[in-house]
N, C-alpha and C positions, 0 to 999 in steps of 0.2 A: 513735394506733392501738393496740390491745394485740395481746397474741401472737394471742388467737383469732379477730380481725379477720384478720391476717396469713394464719392456715390457711384462713379461709374463701375469701380471695381467690386462695391459691394451691392451693386444693383442686379434684380433677379436675373435677367439676361446674361448677365457676365458670370454669375455664380454658375447658372446652368452649362454656358459653355465650357468653364472649366471642369465642371463634373463630368461633362463628355469627354473631355480631352483626357481626362483623368483615368476614366474608364478605358479610353481606347489604349491608354499605354499601361493599364494594371498589370499587364504581366510581366511588365520588368519587376515589379515590386513582387509580384507573385512568385517569381524563379528567385527572387533575393532572399524573400521571407522564406521560402521552402528550403532552400539550400542552407540557410542559416540555423533555422529551427531543427532541420533532421540532425544537423550537427550538435546543436545543445541538447536534443532528446536524447540521442546515442550517449552523450557525456553523462547527461542526468539520469540515465537507466541504471548506471551504477551506483550514482549516490543514493537513488531511490531504493534500489535493492538492499544496499548497505543498512539504510536507515530502518527499513522492513524487517530485516533479518536482527537489528537489535532491539527491536521493541520487548522480545520477552527475556532479554539479558538485562534490561535497564529498568524495567516497570513491572510491578505487581497490581493489576488492575483487577476490577470485578471481571468475572469469567464473562456473563452477559454482555457488559460493555465492551470488553475485549473483544467478543466475537463481532459486534457491529463495527468496531473500529477496523478489525481487519477486513471487514467486507467493503468498508468504505476505501480503504486504503487499496485492497485488491482491485476496486473498479478505477480508483485512479491511476493504478499501473497498467490497467487494459487498455485507459484512455490514452496514455502517453504510447502504447503499442500501437492503437488504432491511429493516432495521429501521425507516428512515423509512418505506418503503411501508406494511409493517405496520400501523404506529403511525397512518398518516393513515387507512388502511381502518377502525381500530379506533376512532379517533376519530369517523369519520363514521358508523358504526354506533351508538355511544354516542348519538351525536346524534339519529340517528333513533328509538332506544330511550326516550330522555326525550320526543321529541314524541310517541311512542306512549303514553307515560303520562301526559302531559298532557292527550292526547285521551281517554284512557280516564276520567280525572278529570269531563270534560264529558259524554260519550257512552260509557255502561259497555255498551249493549246494541246489537244490530243489526236491525232489522226490515224485511227486503227487502221484504215484502208490500205496505209504504207507498210503495214505489218505484214500483208499479205496470207493473213489468216483464211481458214474455211470461211465460206459464208455463214455456217452455224455459228461459230466462236465470234464472230465480227458483229452478229446481229446479238448476241449473247450478250459481249463485252460493251456494245455501244449502249445497252439499257442498263446495265450492271455497275460500270465504271463511274465512280463520284468525281466530279470534276474538282481540280485542285481548289477553285474559289470556295466552292460547297465545303470541302473538306476543312480547309482552314478555317470557314465560320463556323463548322460545326465542332471541331477540335476545341476552337477558343471558347465556345460556350460551354462544353464539357469540361474542360481545365478549371474556369471560373467557378461552375458549380462544385466540381469536386474538393475545390479550395475551400469554398464556403462552407459544405455539407460537412467536412471533415471536423470543423471547429464546433457545427452545431453538434454532430455526434457526440463528441467527448463532453459537451455541455450537458445533454440529455445523461449521460453515465454518471457525471458528477451530481447532478441534480438528482436520480435515484439513489446515488450515494450518500448524499445529505440528506435526503427525507430518512434513509434508514437510521443514518447517526442520529436526527432528531428524534425517531421515534425512540429508539435505544436510550438516549439521555434522558426524554421525559419519563420512559418507564422506571429507570433506576433511579430518579428524583423523586417522582410519587410514589413507587413502593418503598423506598428507603425513608420516606416520612411515616408512611403507614406503619413500619417496621418499629420506629421509635414511639410510636405512639400507644396508647392503652386504653382497654375498655370501649366505650362506644366511639371515642374519637378514632381508634386504630380503625373499627369496623367502617365509619363513614370514610376517611381517608383511603381504604381498600375499595370500597364501591365507586368513590370518585376516581381512584386510578385505572380500574377497570373501564368505567364509563370513557373516560379521557382516551384511552388507548384504542378502544373501539371505534371512536368518533374519528381518532386520528387515521387508524386504519382502513375505514369506509371512505372517509373524503379524499385520503392520498390516492385510494384505488380510483375514485372518480377522477381525480385530477390527472392520473395516468391514462385512463382510457380516453379522456377528451383529449389528452397530449397525442397520442399515439393513432386516433382516430382523425387526428388533424380538425378537430373543432367541432364535433359531432354536438354537444351538448350548448354550444354557442348559437346554432341554428333555431332553438326553440323560443318563441318570445318572453314566456313566461318562467321556463326554466333556466334562462339565461341569467334572469335576475337573481334567482335563488342560488345559482351556481358562482355568481361572479365573486362574492367574499371569499369562497375558496379557492378561486383562481387566484386572487390578489395576494392571501395569504401564502400559499406554497409559491408562487413567484419570489416572495422574498425568502422564503425558508429556503429553497432549491437554486437560488439566485438567476432562475431562468429568466428573470426579465433581461438580464445581459444580452442573451442571444435571441430574444424575443423578433428583434426586428429582422433578421436573417433568417427566422423559422418563418413569418407571415410573408415576406417577401417570395422566398422559395415555393410555399405552397401555392401561393396566389399565380405563380408564373408556369407552374409545372402541373401536369395531369396529378391528382390526388392518389389515383389508383396507381400510378407507377412509384409514386413517394412511398405509399405504403408498403409496395412490394420490396423496394430498395432497403426501406427500414427491418422489414423483416428478414431479409437475406442478411443484410451486414449484421445485424443483431443476433442472430443464428450462429453465424460464422464466429463471432467474437465470445457469445456466451459458451458456445461446444468447446472453444479453445480453452477456454477460462474454468470449465468445470468438468471436461472429459479429459482423462489422460490415458493415451495410448501405451499400453505396457504388455509385453510379452515374456516378461521375465517371471513365470508363473513358479519356479522352484527356487527363488530367492525371496529370502525373508527381510522385511523390513524394519524389524524389530531390534531392538540394541541387547543382547543378551550373552551369555558365556560362549555361544558357539559363533560369534561374530567378532571381527576384527575391524576396529575403525580408526581411521588415521587422526581423527581429532583427540584422541586419547593422548597422544605422542608429540613431544615437543620437535623431536627430530623430522617428523612428518606430516605435521601441521602447517599451512601455510601461516607466515609470521604474522599476517595481517588478522587472522581468523578468529572469533570468539571461540572462548573455552565453554562448551556446554555443560559439561557437568564437572570432570577430574581431568588433571593432566600428569604425566611423569615424563621424565626427561628422554625415554627411547623405548623402543619394544626389546632392543638388546642393552642390558645391564652388566657391565662389567666392572663397576667399581663395589665399594664397600657400603655404598647407601644408594637407596631409592628416593629420589626426589618426589614427593605427593603434593598437587596443588588441589584444594577442594573448593571449587567457587561459590561464593556467598550467594545462595538465591532469596530473593525477598520474599518470595512465597512460602518460605520455612519459618517465618517469623512466627506464627501461630504455634509450631512445634517446638520451637526453640522457647517460647512463652509456656508453653505445656509443662517442658521440661524444668526451666526456673521460675515458678510463679512467684516466687519474692523478690526479684529484682527487677527495676524499674529503669529503663533505659533513659538517658537524658534527652534522645531523640524521640518525635513521634513517628509513628508507621505512615509517611504521606509528606504533608507540607509541612515545613519547618522554616522560621524566619532565618536569614543570615545574620541579623543584629539584634542585639537587644537594647531595649531603650528603658533608661532609668533616670526619673527624677531627682536630683539632690541640690540644695540648698537654692531652690527657685529655679534650676537651668536643668534643661533636658541634655542627657548624655548619652550617646549613641556609642556602642563598641561592638567587636566581633562577639560570638557566643563562646563562653567559656566553658572548656570540657576538663577543665583540671581536677575537679572533684571526683571525676567517674572513675568508679571501681575497675579497671582495666584487666585485671586478673579475674575478677567475677565476669566479665563480659566476654572474656577468651573462653571461660571455663563453659559458659552457657553455649556460644555457637558452636563449639568443638563437641557438646554433649548430643547433638543428634548423629555423630557420625561413629559407625562401627565399622573398623577395618580387619579383614583378615586375609591372610596369604597360605593358600593351600588349604583353607579350611582351620587355619591356626591363627585365632586371636591374636592381634598385635595390642599388646597393652603399653601404658606408660608412655605413649606418644608425647613428645615436646611438639607442640603447635604453636605459630606464630601467625599475627595479621599479616597479610601480603596482599599487596597490589600487582597483579601480574602486568608486566611491561608491554605486554600485546596490544592490548585493549583497555588496560586501567581496571580491570574486573577486581574486585575485592574479594576476599575470601581468607582461606587459611595454607599455610605451607609446613610440611615437616618432613623431617629425614627418616626414612624408615632402614633399620639395619639389615644387612645382607646375609648376616650370620646364618640363618636358619633356611635361606634360600637352596632350593636343589637345583643341581646342573639342570641346563635344558629349560622344558617348557614350565610355568608357573603362572597360579592366576590369582591376581588382586581383585578382591571383591569390596565391595562397600554396600552397607545398608545405613537407612536414616532409621533412628531410634526415636521414638516419642512416645508419650502417655495420651491416651486416646480420651477425648472431652466426654464420649457417650458412659462409658462405663469404667473408665481410670485405668485400664489395662495398657500394658507395654506393646506397642505395635512395632514391627519389624519390618521394613518396606526394601524390598530388593532398587537398588540405586545405579549402581556401575559394575560392570564385568571387565577387568582388562588383562588381557595375556601379556606375558613378556617373556623374555628368555634370559635366561643367567648364564654368565659364563666366569667361572671361578677363577681367580687369578692365579696363575702359577707362582 
């Protein structure tokens, strides 16, 4: 191909023709992308749900920050659901559109007079029945708009989630800095944190209003210049700049009133689905206490790939000489363990740790894995087990021999012990576990109810 051919291909006229051809044939790409994306979204739903469920078992984060993270992840999950619904609707309408095209190739005209209907119905149908040509054109336009709007809608939800995450992270950082300083510096940082958060809240609300009013603040000559830095800043923070082209092309093509109505209806539907739960089980408890039976406590009843929430025993029916007890190690208990063992200093930090240690020797840099050989494992085991108080039928279990154990189901760390069945009674028994620790406020011993596990013991003949 010579230079002249290259110029012809890349000329504005050729590009315009290519784009028109692509627009006419975009339905093929839409169908392919919709079908493939629906399949991926259905597969991803399980992975996403699994990740969402694993958060409280793997991490012990700041409660406030965790709330913002959960909201963001919840909005992300809602976005996946919304995209799946939109794409399914799009796929169905495209199928209807293809059927209309196929029918048009067989029957392109409609002769209502041949049907021999009454003059009344003939007149009504002549005015109300849309021609196949018009139907095909309208369906094509609706399908393309739904396809574009689906990605625009999820970008809106993600933008809102990213804004909340930004607000929460900023609040945590600024308030943490204020907490670690003292005197006038602490007061100054507290004032700076409060002012910054109020500014983020107000400017974020302004950006949100402008976005959902389809650019109301951009219409005023002076105000638009003041608003522009806010617009640019939040376009970067919420990565909404990615979807700006779709957003502005859609609102320039269609009636803004109709778009606002669609925004409102779709937002209300998905927000109601997210916030409100329909439940008619008025006389059923949601609490985990001594009058509840839950499968997640028993190895024999819990699905093999489920997380152990608190405690696990082998079965709800015990017929052997020992009851196997597994206690999941919850990182949120670190402060309780520390209060029981104030003199012990763990080798690992509560949070970020280096996988390797670096040492300079004889002018050379040596890199090796972290060494835990000097760790007092007996003391470590004693500290971790000190927060648990185990009783069976109100009888305290003493001298329990615990071992560190990583449960094979989800590699969850914790403690394992074998409780002798010598003092179990025939039939129903109640295993109860409390957490015992020293209060920071008044140095008193606190006992918290942790788990109640009913089981039935069958004595061996």
